[in-house]
C-alpha positions in Angstrom: 37.0 -30.1 -58.2 40.3 -30.3 -60.0 42.2 -27.8 -62.7 39.8 -27.6 -65.9 42.8 -28.3 -68.1 43.6 -31.9 -66.4 43.4 -34.7 -68.9 41.2 -37.4 -68.6 39.9 -36.4 -64.9 36.5 -37.9 -63.6 34.5 -37.6 -60.1 33.8 -41.5 -59.4 30.0 -42.4 -58.7 30.3 -42.5 -55.2 27.6 -41.5 -52.9 28.3 -39.6 -49.7 31.7 -38.5 -50.8 33.4 -35.9 -53.0 36.1 -38.0 -54.9 38.4 -37.2 -58.1 40.3 -39.6 -60.3 43.2 -38.6 -63.2 45.0 -42.2 -64.4 48.6 -40.0 -65.9 48.5 -37.6 -63.7 52.6 -37.9 -64.3 53.7 -38.6 -67.9 55.3 -42.2 -67.8 58.7 -41.3 -67.5 58.2 -38.8 -65.4 56.3 -41.0 -62.9 59.2 -43.7 -63.8 61.7 -41.1 -62.9 60.1 -40.4 -59.9 59.3 -44.1 -58.8 63.1 -44.4 -58.2 63.6 -41.1 -56.8 61.1 -41.8 -54.3 63.3 -45.8 -53.3 66.1 -44.1 -53.2 65.5 -40.4 -51.0 63.0 -41.4 -48.7 64.6 -42.2 -45.6 62.0 -45.4 -45.3 61.1 -46.9 -42.0 59.2 -50.6 -40.7 57.3 -49.3 -37.7 55.4 -51.7 -35.3 52.1 -51.8 -34.2 49.5 -52.9 -31.6 46.9 -55.5 -32.8 44.8 -57.1 -30.2 47.3 -56.2 -27.5 50.2 -57.1 -29.1 53.1 -55.3 -31.4 53.2 -56.3 -35.0 55.4 -55.2 -37.6 53.0 -52.8 -39.9 52.7 -55.2 -43.1 54.2 -51.8 -45.5 57.3 -49.3 -45.0 56.2 -45.9 -44.3 57.5 -42.6 -43.8 56.4 -38.7 -42.8 57.1 -35.7 -44.0 56.4 -31.8 -44.0 55.7 -29.4 -41.3 53.8 -30.5 -38.7 53.6 -33.7 -36.3 51.3 -36.6 -36.8 49.3 -39.1 -34.6 47.7 -42.2 -37.0 46.9 -45.8 -35.0 48.6 -45.3 -31.8 52.0 -43.6 -33.8 53.6 -40.2 -33.3 55.0 -39.0 -36.2 57.2 -36.3 -36.4 58.6 -34.8 -39.4 61.3 -35.3 -41.0 61.8 -32.3 -43.9 60.9 -31.3 -47.4 63.4 -32.8 -49.7 63.4 -31.2 -53.5 61.1 -35.0 -54.8 58.3 -34.3 -52.6 58.5 -30.3 -52.4 58.7 -31.0 -56.6 55.4 -33.3 -56.5 53.6 -31.3 -54.0 54.0 -28.6 -56.3 52.2 -30.4 -59.0 49.2 -31.4 -56.4 48.8 -27.8 -55.0 48.3 -26.2 -58.6 46.4 -28.9 -59.9 44.2 -28.9 -56.9 44.0 -25.7 -55.8 44.4 -26.5 -52.3 48.0 -26.4 -49.8 49.3 -29.2 -48.2 52.0 -29.2 -45.3 52.8 -32.6 -44.8 52.7 -36.3 -46.2 52.5 -39.5 -45.8 54.6 -42.0 -47.2 53.6 -46.1 -47.6 55.9 -48.6 -49.5 54.2 -51.8 -50.5 57.0 -54.4 -51.3 54.5 -56.5 -53.0 51.1 -57.7 -53.1 51.3 -58.8 -49.7 51.6 -55.2 -48.1 48.4 -53.9 -47.6 46.3 -51.4 -45.5 43.4 -52.3 -43.4 40.1 -50.5 -43.6 40.5 -46.8 -42.3 39.4 -43.5 -42.5 41.7 -40.6 -42.2 39.4 -38.1 -40.3 42.1 -37.0 -36.8 40.4 -34.1 -35.2 44.3 -32.5 -36.8 43.0 -33.0 -40.3 39.7 -30.7 -40.0 36.3 -31.0 -40.5 36.2 -31.9 -44.5 39.9 -32.8 -45.5 41.6 -32.9 -48.4 43.6 -36.0 -49.0 45.5 -35.6 -52.2 46.8 -39.8 -52.8 49.6 -40.2 -55.7 50.6 -43.8 -57.3 53.8 -45.2 -58.6 54.6 -48.9 -59.4 52.4 -51.9 -59.7 48.9 -51.0 -60.4 46.6 -51.9 -57.1 43.3 -52.4 -56.0 41.9 -49.8 -54.0 38.9 -50.5 -52.1 36.0 -48.0 -50.2 33.7 -48.9 -47.8 30.5 -46.9 -46.2 30.7 -46.3 -42.4 26.9 -46.3 -42.0 25.2 -47.2 -44.7 25.6 -51.5 -44.8 22.9 -51.8 -47.9 26.3 -49.6 -49.8 28.0 -52.2 -51.7 31.7 -51.5 -51.4 33.5 -49.5 -54.4 36.6 -50.5 -55.9 39.2 -49.1 -57.9 42.0 -49.9 -59.5 45.6 -46.6 -59.5 47.9 -47.2 -61.6 51.5 -46.0 -61.6 51.5 -41.4 -62.5 47.7 -41.2 -60.8 46.2 -38.7 -58.2 43.6 -39.2 -56.4 41.3 -36.4 -54.6 39.1 -37.4 -51.5 37.2 -34.5 -50.6 34.6 -33.5 -48.8 32.2 -36.0 -46.6 34.4 -38.7 -47.8 36.7 -39.6 -44.7 33.4 -39.1 -42.2 31.3 -41.6 -44.3 33.4 -44.2 -46.1 36.9 -45.9 -45.5 39.5 -47.4 -47.3 42.0 -50.2 -48.4 44.3 -51.5 -50.2 43.7 -54.7 -49.5 46.8 -58.0 -50.1 47.1 -59.6 -53.3 48.8 -62.9 -54.7 48.7 -61.6 -57.8 51.2 -58.6 -57.6 54.9 -58.9 -57.0 55.4 -55.2 -58.2 56.3 -52.4 -55.3 54.5 -49.8 -55.3 54.4 -45.9 -53.7 52.2 -44.1 -52.8 52.2 -40.5 -51.1 49.5 -39.0 -49.3 49.0 -35.4 -49.4 47.9 -33.4 -46.3 47.0 -30.1 -44.2 47.5 -30.6 -40.6 45.9 -27.9 -38.8 46.8 -26.6 -35.5 
């Protein structure tokens, strides 16, 4: 559940999940400022990942900041220290969700050709029912959910807007995968931050 004072907050009608969306969590001018700051101040890099035994560049730029080491897709991410813009965003997320977050994964999508494949944030160090708070800046992109076990359920999609907040919690990561598919319709950049709490 999100803070009751937030405007235009709604729970998505997705079974076996607890997902909340706030389309204008950050007002437009603030979202523009934060997007510009993230572009300039984050130490972005392009990781290499193995796909079918071959190393390939990840189809986006990434960065990991916070207090804990985090391993996903075979990559061990050693955290860079918090910087003011990330602390500012994190504090607003903590107030809105009532939960603590000690780390953040940032993804920089340079165009619609950059993407994120189907996956779940279900690593052991995230705990049994992780809370993932995702904020988006820049181009509006289509974000998908696919049930991990019930093949009769159709995939669900939502468009994540500039300055929006998406909160995924409860059984969401256990029952659903999510992705950001490629699109030829988008040429603008998008930066996404997923705040999480690493245990241990």
